[in-house]
C-alpha angles and dihedrals in degrees: 000000000000111000117235114265115237128187115205113203099204137020114275132196113293093249092055095047090049090051091052093047091053093055108029146038091252133188115200129200096246099193094034093233121162105263117240123233087256093054091048093052090048091051090052091050097045107036136056092229142018122213103198138171135228091265094058106096108214095186127172087261093054091046093048095102129134098214116043118174095173117097101181138037111202107197119208098217142042100253118070102179087121088069121077097226095192091054090046091052091051088056091048092243121159111218123203136182139195111244134168099033105083102048099104098044094048091047090050091053093050089055090046091054091048091053094042097054095038094051093039093238094155092054091046095050093046089050095049095045090050089055091244099123111109096183140276120324132166098250099038114130095334108192137183127281115244101190114094095010128126117262120197114203117200108203118023104211126122095300094043091051091049091053090049093054091050092047094050101038098036104035106019091239126165108239128211126179140195117200138184086229119082113267090233093058106121095223094049092045094050093046092049092049091052091050092045090240129143124214120239132172107255096253091050092048091053090052094051106039128095089197126026117198120191120219106159128121121249107259134139087264093056098041107128088350085159104053136156092282094053094043088057088056091061120092117261090242094049129110129216120219120192122185093143116077129319098235091059085080126055094235096198090052091048091052091050092048093050093046092049093046090243086141129015100238151312140240111207134186098163136047140198096245105024129224088021114084119188114252089226089061094048090051093060115098091199093068130080110207126197130179101243097289100154098121096020102130125109090241096052098042092047092050091048092051092049091051089053089050089050092053092051094046094050092046096052091043089057096244129133110282110225101206108047115148137196 
């Protein structure tokens, strides 16, 4: 029997590519370039499946094709806001994702960003590498203590809960959370109690927290959730941490707030127009910037890939696919 044809949009860990090659007639992206809209359309017309990543924009325009051979889009990532789900449904495409495998690494990175921006690690490393460090002195690059402070977590899903656990157990922080779920919901209440977290409405959380860490998905409801008005609600000594999605924050408003000293700083792993980062943001010494490394460990990325493989295998074997979205 002919094996299903799968187009893979970006290079994946070797173990994942080997597993795909064993099971499918697979076409890899040899030079790992970002595929153009035309290339994505061609893949959907010519293959039975597309294994894409969170940087592949499957917009309504890309999915506006008359002849679509593909039957499934296996997304390498949890978020799928880069896929126009209505257009995918019109083409009869099944869309899957890769949940439950990147929680710990993303939570670790959120804590790392919090420490890095509070303790001015980015500034210190840049100074040392430039040969500008003249030696220890009592007032050099004094930062902010993290231990014992108040952390506000916006979005209390798996990653938010993992961050809460680390903050409480590792740094003795008081943890507040704002959730899309009602505070009275039994599951949310039980989870929060186990994590030692207290619920607050979002605006109240922003006013109380020393650090605010974002863990909400990118949806129309969360677009620019943190805007100029909400940045003004934060304390002047507070820091904003974003490992969620770039468009959750109004980037222009954030730059204005940082330049004006409305908040003390930010630790960012995601941006509104990735891979483009505003020059004004890069010029700010009070910001730590990372190139979307949230799940970037060999363990997480391999597990994500193998979950995508699992979704494809089960789909083409006619079994129930566990991670269908939309």
